[in-house]
C-alpha positions in Angstrom: 0.0 0.0 0.0 1.4 3.4 -0.9 0.5 6.6 0.8 0.7 10.0 -1.0 0.1 13.4 0.6 -1.3 16.4 -1.3 -1.8 19.9 -0.1 -5.1 21.6 -0.7 -5.2 23.3 -4.1 -8.3 25.5 -4.0 -7.7 28.9 -2.5 -10.9 29.0 -0.5 -10.5 25.5 0.9 -6.9 26.1 2.0 -8.4 28.1 4.9 -10.2 25.0 6.2 -8.5 21.9 4.8 -4.8 21.1 5.4 -4.5 18.4 2.8 -5.3 14.9 1.6 -3.8 11.4 1.9 -4.4 8.9 -0.9 -3.8 5.3 0.0 -3.5 2.8 -2.9 -3.6 -0.9 -2.1 -1.2 -2.1 -4.8 -0.3 -5.8 -5.4 0.6 -6.9 -1.9 -1.9 -8.5 0.5 0.3 -8.3 3.6 -1.3 -6.8 6.7 -0.3 -3.4 7.9 -0.3 -2.1 11.5 0.6 1.3 12.9 0.1 3.6 15.8 -1.2 7.1 15.1 -0.9 10.0 17.6 -3.1 12.8 18.9 -3.9 15.8 16.6 -6.2 18.8 16.7 -7.1 18.2 13.1 -10.4 16.4 12.4 -9.8 13.4 10.1 -12.3 12.0 7.6 -11.3 8.7 6.0 -13.2 7.0 3.2 -12.4 3.3 2.4 -13.4 1.5 -0.8 -14.8 -2.1 -0.6 -13.9 -2.4 3.1 -15.4 -3.1 6.5 -14.2 -0.8 9.2 -14.7 -1.5 12.9 -13.5 -0.2 16.2 -12.7 -3.1 18.6 -10.2 -3.7 21.4 -9.0 0.0 21.3 -8.0 -0.2 17.6 -9.5 0.5 14.2 -9.6 -2.7 12.1 -10.0 -2.5 8.3 -10.9 -5.7 6.5 -11.7 -6.4 2.8 -15.4 -6.6 2.0 -16.9 -9.0 -0.5 -19.5 -6.3 -1.3 -18.9 -3.2 -3.3 -19.3 -0.5 -0.7 -17.9 2.8 0.7 -17.3 3.5 4.4 -16.6 7.0 5.7 -15.5 7.6 9.3 -14.6 10.6 11.4 -11.7 10.5 13.9 -11.7 13.5 16.3 -10.9 14.6 19.8 -8.5 11.7 20.7 -5.7 12.4 23.2 -4.0 9.0 23.3 -2.4 7.0 20.5 -4.4 4.2 18.9 -3.7 1.3 16.5 -4.9 1.1 13.0 -4.8 -2.5 11.5 -5.4 -3.3 7.9 -5.9 -7.0 7.3 -4.7 -6.2 3.8 -4.2 -2.9 2.0 -7.2 -1.0 0.7 -7.9 2.1 -1.4 -8.6 5.0 1.0 -8.9 8.8 0.8 -8.3 10.8 4.0 -9.1 14.5 4.4 -7.3 16.4 7.2 -9.3 19.5 8.3 -7.8 22.4 10.2 -9.1 23.3 13.7 -12.6 24.7 13.2 -12.4 23.8 9.5 -14.9 21.1 9.5 -17.3 23.4 11.3 -17.6 25.4 8.1 -19.2 22.4 6.4 -21.1 20.4 9.0 -23.7 22.4 11.0 -24.3 19.8 13.7 -20.7 18.7 14.3 -21.1 18.8 18.1 -23.6 15.9 17.9 -20.7 13.7 16.9 -18.6 14.6 20.0 -20.7 12.4 22.3 -19.8 9.2 20.3 -16.1 8.9 21.4 -13.2 9.7 19.1 -14.0 7.4 16.2 -17.4 7.0 14.5 -19.3 6.4 11.2 -19.7 9.8 9.5 -22.6 10.6 7.2 -23.2 14.4 7.3 -24.5 14.4 3.7 -26.8 12.0 2.0 -24.6 12.0 -1.2 -21.2 11.7 0.5 -20.4 8.0 -0.1 -21.9 8.1 -3.6 -19.6 11.0 -4.5 -16.6 9.3 -3.0 -17.3 6.1 -5.0 -17.2 8.3 -8.1 -13.9 9.8 -7.1 -12.3 6.4 -6.5 -13.3 5.5 -10.0 -11.4 8.4 -11.6 -8.0 7.3 -12.9 -6.0 10.6 -12.8 -5.0 11.9 -9.3 -5.3 15.6 -10.2 -8.9 15.0 -11.5 -9.7 13.1 -8.2 -8.5 16.1 -6.2 -10.4 18.6 -8.3 -13.6 16.5 -8.0 -13.1 16.1 -4.2 -12.5 19.9 -3.7 -15.5 20.8 -5.9 -17.7 18.5 -3.8 -16.6 20.1 -0.5 -16.9 23.6 -1.9 -20.6 22.8 -2.6 -21.0 22.0 1.1 -19.3 25.2 2.4 -21.5 27.3 4.7 -21.3 30.9 5.9 -20.6 30.4 9.6 -19.5 33.0 12.1 -16.5 31.6 14.0 -14.1 34.7 14.2 -14.3 34.8 18.0 -13.4 31.1 18.4 -10.6 31.5 15.8 -9.1 34.2 17.9 -9.3 32.0 21.0 -7.6 29.1 19.1 -4.9 31.5 18.0 -4.3 32.6 21.6 -4.3 29.0 22.8 -1.5 28.3 20.4 0.6 31.2 21.9 1.9 31.7 25.5 -1.3 33.2 26.9 -2.6 31.4 29.9 -6.2 30.1 29.8 -7.1 32.6 32.6 -5.7 35.4 30.4 -7.6 34.2 27.4 -10.9 34.1 29.4 -10.2 37.6 30.7 -9.3 38.9 27.2 -12.7 37.7 25.9 -14.7 38.7 28.9 -15.9 35.2 29.6 -15.5 32.7 32.5 -13.2 29.8 32.2 -16.2 27.5 32.6 -17.9 29.2 29.6 -14.7 29.0 27.6 -14.5 25.3 28.3 -18.2 24.9 27.2 -17.9 26.7 23.8 -14.6 25.2 23.1 -15.7 21.6 23.6 -18.9 22.3 21.7 -17.0 23.4 18.6 -13.7 21.4 18.8 -14.5 18.4 21.0 -11.7 19.1 23.4 -11.2 21.4 26.4 -8.8 24.3 25.9 -6.2 22.5 28.1 -6.5 19.3 26.0 -6.2 21.3 22.8 -3.1 23.2 24.0 -1.4 20.0 25.2 -1.9 18.4 21.7 -0.8 21.6 20.0 2.5 21.7 21.9 3.1 18.0 21.1 2.5 18.6 17.3 4.7 21.7 17.5 7.5 19.6 18.9 7.2 17.2 16.0 7.6 20.1 13.6 10.4 21.8 15.6 12.5 18.6 16.2 14.4 18.8 12.8 15.6 22.3 13.6 17.0 21.8 17.1 20.0 20.0 18.6 18.6 18.4 21.8 15.5 17.8 23.9 16.2 20.7 26.2 16.2 23.1 23.3 13.1 21.4 21.8 11.3 21.8 25.2 11.6 25.6 25.1 10.9 25.9 21.4 7.7 24.0 21.8 6.5 26.3 24.7 7.1 23.8 27.6 8.3 25.0 31.0 11.4 22.7 31.0 12.6 19.4 29.8 11.0 17.3 32.6 7.6 18.9 31.9 8.1 18.2 28.2 8.9 14.5 28.7 6.0 14.0 31.1 3.5 15.7 28.7 5.0 14.0 25.6 4.7 10.5 27.2 1.1 11.1 28.3 0.2 11.6 24.6 2.3 8.9 23.1 3.0 6.3 25.8 6.6 6.5 24.6 9.6 8.6 25.8 10.5 11.4 23.4 14.0 9.9 22.7 12.5 6.6 21.7 9.7 8.3 19.7 12.0 10.5 17.6 14.3 7.5 17.0 11.5 5.5 15.4 9.5 8.1 13.6 10.6 10.3 10.7 9.4 13.8 11.5 10.3 15.1 8.1 7.3 13.2 6.7 3.7 14.5 6.5 2.5 11.7 8.7 3.6 10.6 12.2 2.9 6.9 12.3 4.8 4.2 14.2 4.6 1.0 12.2 4.3 -2.2 14.3 
């Protein structure tokens, strides 16, 4: 199975969608297992001719004897989880930016009560359209069709206040300072943040720092420097927070995962 990453092409969609992963099953039928790690980016994955289940704390993808399309949403997870493909499949994954998916799905908060992984059918024609996209031979035509579809679902939603709060959370402002700046209580901040992003501000910031560390690692010389570059208090705090999100010490994590790639997976 090959995995290819593409950045969003449409100028409007670039504000809300970070990019796409196209998985192609190829000739091999060998199983694939990997760990994926927390992110603040909602992930929508569509698999072709597959059955997808969540069991024993892992996502299991198996070939289906029927011609079918399965679309799932992965969101708000704060621990690594395993993805197991009994054999490779064709799959298209869309990685939305924080608050990006809210621009397309009006009732997104309804999904937050279902855990971090769930069947996702926000539109009646989604799976039918994805089947058509799988049947297109040329990749650039697939991306164009995919982007035209999501453009047709774009809604005019007022999220500027939340966008400013997200921006502040990704800086060095404390949560108390962000509450005061927006004239709201910390309790109300937690409420509106969870309703729209499926995480508390503290959880979001923790995952953001972790993801920032992945990006910063290739430009620093050691973990102490990385700790400060990624907005942690010190190295011990960094190691503790990092391990709570990965179940792995940072030194072991960076030894096994190439951070110069678009995906941070640990193959098993």
